[in-house]
C-alpha positions as CSV (number, residue, x, y, z in Angstrom):
1,M,5.6,-141.5,61.8
2,N,2.6,-139.5,62.9
3,T,4.8,-137.6,65.5
4,M,7.2,-136.7,62.7
5,Q,4.4,-135.2,60.6
6,N,3.2,-133.2,63.6
7,L,6.7,-131.9,64.2
8,D,6.9,-130.8,60.6
9,I,3.6,-128.9,60.8
10,R,4.7,-127.1,64.0
11,L,8.0,-126.2,62.4
12,T,6.2,-124.9,59.3
13,D,3.7,-123.0,61.5
14,S,6.5,-121.5,63.5
15,L,8.4,-120.5,60.4
16,E,5.2,-119.0,58.9
17,R,4.7,-116.9,62.1
18,Q,8.3,-115.8,62.0
19,L,8.1,-114.7,58.4
20,L,4.8,-113.0,59.0
21,Q,6.3,-111.1,62.0
22,E,9.3,-110.1,59.9
23,A,7.0,-108.8,57.2
24,I,5.0,-106.8,59.6
25,E,8.1,-105.3,61.1
26,A,9.5,-104.5,57.7
27,Q,6.2,-102.8,56.7
28,Q,6.2,-100.7,60.0
29,D,9.9,-99.7,59.4
30,Y,9.0,-98.6,55.9
31,A,6.1,-96.6,57.1
32,L,8.2,-95.0,59.8
33,D,11.0,-94.2,57.3
34,R,8.4,-92.5,55.0
35,A,7.0,-90.5,57.9
36,I,10.4,-89.3,58.9
37,K,11.2,-88.4,55.3
38,R,8.0,-86.3,55.0
39,L,8.8,-84.6,58.2
40,F,12.3,-83.6,57.0
41,Q,10.8,-82.4,53.8
42,K,8.4,-80.2,55.6
43,V,11.2,-78.8,57.8
44,A,13.4,-78.2,54.8
45,G,10.5,-76.3,53.2
46,F,10.7,-73.7,55.9
47,F,14.3,-73.0,55.0
48,K,13.9,-72.8,51.2
49,A,14.7,-69.6,49.5
50,P,11.6,-67.4,48.8
51,E,12.3,-67.2,45.1
52,G,10.8,-70.7,44.8
53,R,7.4,-69.1,45.7
54,V,7.4,-66.1,43.4
55,N,4.0,-64.8,42.3
56,P,3.8,-65.2,38.4
57,A,2.2,-61.8,38.1
58,V,5.3,-60.1,39.3
59,S,7.9,-59.4,36.6
60,T,11.5,-58.9,37.0
61,A,13.8,-56.3,35.4
62,H,16.2,-57.8,32.8
């Protein structure tokens, strides 16, 4: 009976390590996805039309 209890603990520890590793990997993937998104947003900012950055003191003819 004692052997069975030790086996259960090892399986539980193993499962806990596996779940923890999966959580760490998911967090790293999320951080990488966010970093890539920010990079694309910065690159896209270089290609935006300049009218998005108009000086408010400049008036346009209507």
